[in-house]
N, C-alpha and C positions, 0 to 999 in steps of 0.2 A: 507427259512424263512416260518414258519407255521403261520396260521391265528391267533393264540393266542399270538404271540410273543410280540405285543405291547399292549396286554390287561393288565390293571392294576390288581394287586393282588386281590383286592376286587371283581372285575368283573370275573376274571378267576376262583375264588373259591367261587363264590356267593352262590351256593346251599349248599356247605359244611359248609360255615360260618353260613348261615341261619338255617341249621339243627343242628348246633353245633357238627358236626362230625369232624371238624378240630379245634383242641385245639390250641389257641394262647395266649401267655402271655409274656408281656414285663415289667420288673421291672422299677420303677421310675429312678433308677440310670442308667440303660441301656438307657432309653429314653433321659435322660440328656446328656449322652455321644453321642448318635446319633445326638441330636440337635446341640451339639458343633461341631461335625464333619461336619454336613451339612453346617453350617455357615462358617466353614473354607474353604469350597468349594463354597461359595456364589459369584461366578464369575460374572463379568459384562457381559451383553448380549445386543445386539442391536436388537430392535424390530420394524418391519414395521407394524404400526397399520392399515394403510389403503393400501390395495393392489394396489390401483390406484394412490397412492402417494409414491414417492421414499423417503420421509422423514423417517429417522431412529431415534427412541427414544433410549437414553441410559438408561438401566435398569439393574437389577440383577436377579439371579435365584429365590431368595426368593420372590421377588415382583411378578414375573410372574407366580409362582406356585399357588398363591392364587386364581386368576380367573379360573385356570384349575381345582382346587378342587371344586369351585362353580359349574362348569359345570359337573364334574364327579358325584357329589352327589346331584345335582339339588337343591342347596341352594343359598342364597344370602348373607350369612355370616357364619363364622366358630363358632361353638358352642361346648362346653363340659359340662358335668354334674358338677354343683357346689356343695358346701358343703351341701346345703339344699335339694339336690336331683333334682332340676330343672336345665334347660339348661341355660347357660350364654354365652354371646359373649366373644370371645377371639381372640388374634392374632395368628400368625402362630406358634411361639414358645410355647405358651400356649396350642395350639391344639396338638402339638407333644407330650406334657407331659400328656394331659388328654383325648385324643381320643382313639377309639378302636385300638387294635394292628394292624389290617389289614389296617387301614388308615395310620399308620406310614409306613407300607411297601409300600403303594401307593406313599407317599411323597418321599421315598427313590428312587423309580423307576423314578418318574418325575424329581427329582434332577439329577439323573444319566444321564437321557436323555438330559438334558440341559447343562451338563458339556461339556467342550471342549474335543474332542476325546483323546487328549494327557494327559488329567487329569482323565479320567474315570478309568483307570487301577489302579492308586494309590488310588483313592477314594474307589474302590471296595476292594482292599487289606486292607486298614485301617478299613473299616467297618467290614470285616470278622474277623479281629484281635479283634475288640471290641466284636463281637458276641462270639468268642472263649473264651476271658478273662472273660466274664460274663456268661459263660456256657449256652449260648443261642443255642438251637439245630437247627439253621437255617444258611444257607450259601447263599450269594448273588453272582450271576455270570451272566454277560451279560444281565442285566435287569430282570432276573428271580431269584426267591427264591426257594431253595431246603432244605428239612428237612434232617439233617444229624445226627439225634439222634442215639447214639450207644447203647441205652438201649436194643434193640433187641439182638445185638451181646453179650452184657454183660450177659443178663439173659438166652438167649437161646443157646449160643454156649460156651462162656468162662466158665460159672459156670457149665454147664452140662459136659463139657470136664474135668474140675477139679474133679467133683464128680465121674465121671466114672474112671478116673485114680486112684483115691483113693480107689475105690471099687475093682479094678482088680489087685492090687499088682504091679502096674507099678510105683514102688517107685522112681526110678531114673528120669523117665519122669515127674512124679508128682512134684518132687523138682525143676526140670528145668523149668517146666511150671509156677510154682509159682514165681520163680526167674524172669522169663520173665515179668510177670505181675507187680512184684515189681519194676523192672527196668523201666517199662513204667511209673509207678506212680511217680518215682523219677526223671524222665527226662533223663535217660540213654537209648537213643533210639537205639544206636548200640547194646548195651547189650540186649535190648528187642528182636531184630531180632536174635542175636546169640543164646540166650537161648531158644527162640521159636523153632528154627531149631533143637537145641539139643534135645528138648522134643519130637519133631516129630520123629527124628532118634531113640531115645531111645524107643519110643513106637513101632516102626517097629522092633527093635531088640528083644523085648519081644515077639511079635507076631511070629517072625521067629525063636525064640530060639537061637539067635546068641549073641556073646559077642562083636562083632565088625563088621566093614564093612563100605565102603563108601556109601554115600547117594544113588548114582545111582544103586549100587549092591543091596542095601536093597529094593529099589523101584521095581527093577526087581524081587526080591524074593517074593514080594506081589502077583504078578501074579501066580507064581509057587505054592504059598500057597492057592490059590483060592479066595483071597480077591477081585480080579477083575472079578470073574466069571460072574457077572451080566452085564458085558460090552461085546459087540460083539468082537470076537477074533481080527478082523482087526483094531479095534479102541483102543486096549489096550496099544500098544506102544505109539501112539500119546497121549493117556490119561496120561501115565507115564511121558512123556517129557513135555507136555504142562500144565498139572494140578499138578501132584504130585511133580514135580521138582520146583514149584514156590518158595517155602520157601527155599530150598537149594540154588536156584539161588539168592534170595535176600541176603542170608547169605554170599555167595561167592563174590557178587559184591558190597554190601553195608556195611557189617559188618566184613568181614573176612580180612585176611592179603593179601598183594600183590596187592593193589589197584593201584599201579603205581605212577606216579608223581602227578596225580590229587587226592587231598584229598576229599573223599566223605562225605558230611554232611547229616546225616539222619534226616529227618524232623519228627515231631510228627505224621503226617499223614501216612508216610511210615512205621514207627514203629507200629502204630495201625493196618495197613494193614497186616504186617507180623505176628503180634500176632493173629489176627482174622483168617488168613489163616491157621496158624498152628493149632489153636483150631479146626477149621472145618475139617481139614485133619485127625487129631488124632481121632476125633469123628467118622468120616467115617470108618477109618481102624478098630477101636475097635468094632464098631457095626457090621461090616462085619465079623470079627473074631468070635464074639459071635453068629452070625447067622449060621456060619459054624460049630462051636463047642460050642453048648449050655452048660452052667454050669450043672454039674451032681448032685450037692447038692440040698437039699430040699428047702433051702431058697435062691433063686437066688439074686444076687446083684441088686441094683437099676439101671435100664437102662432108661435114659430119653426118653420120647416119641418123635416120629418124629415131626419136626416142621411143622405145617400146613402152607400152602402157604398164607392163608389169615391173618396170624399173623404178617407178615412183616409190620412194621410201615412206610415204605417208599412209 
């Protein structure tokens, strides 16, 4: 356990929030749904007010969170900005609706902490489902919040892959990659992984000038074609099996035939992973091919710039 584990969100990210480098936004509908969920988990708690007295008061989570917020923010009442612009006193429900987004995250953490251990997992799952349904780019896990915005992958990998496929006459791979993206949008997650792998294999066939071949043979061919020349010789086969085989592995185990008696259900997260991995691998292979064999015509096709490390929003 690290020292920041039990730091509330507002304290953990205090500098970023103050400097406005951490963008936070929660819609009123999302706040209402969070509030309803919290009160569904407003379990009874026993509180020993005096450590020298064994008397236990019967209370609930919502009641006990209020003094914790007073202590956290150094206030003696909860306030939000009213219609006139001034601060007005409010109760906990009103505070959730009208406070700053980071304070909502603080409340969620405190609530989770006070939930019975056997209720924390379902609370967490239901909260993340609400975040997903409301297109909120945050995920809550084990007291901590993580940003899971896929805008980076959408703009920097998927779109660039699609543009590069279109420019380089990878017509079959282009069609399959578009189908994979359409499958994902329509909720066909097995189809997403299947077509993502097809697109990757089709791109390799074009690079290797082959009409067919199994994924393993195509991946081995990349080394012979010089695509892996910037990787040390002793690391190339491990790179092939542990990196380049990820998408074919997902296809074979999650979306292909012969799954055995156990039916595999592909989640949205797994499908998104397969789509993103496929895009990244295609992008890598085509860029390496262009580096080895630059176009000879006067107006070279658009090649997306390399993604700078500091552009990652996570």
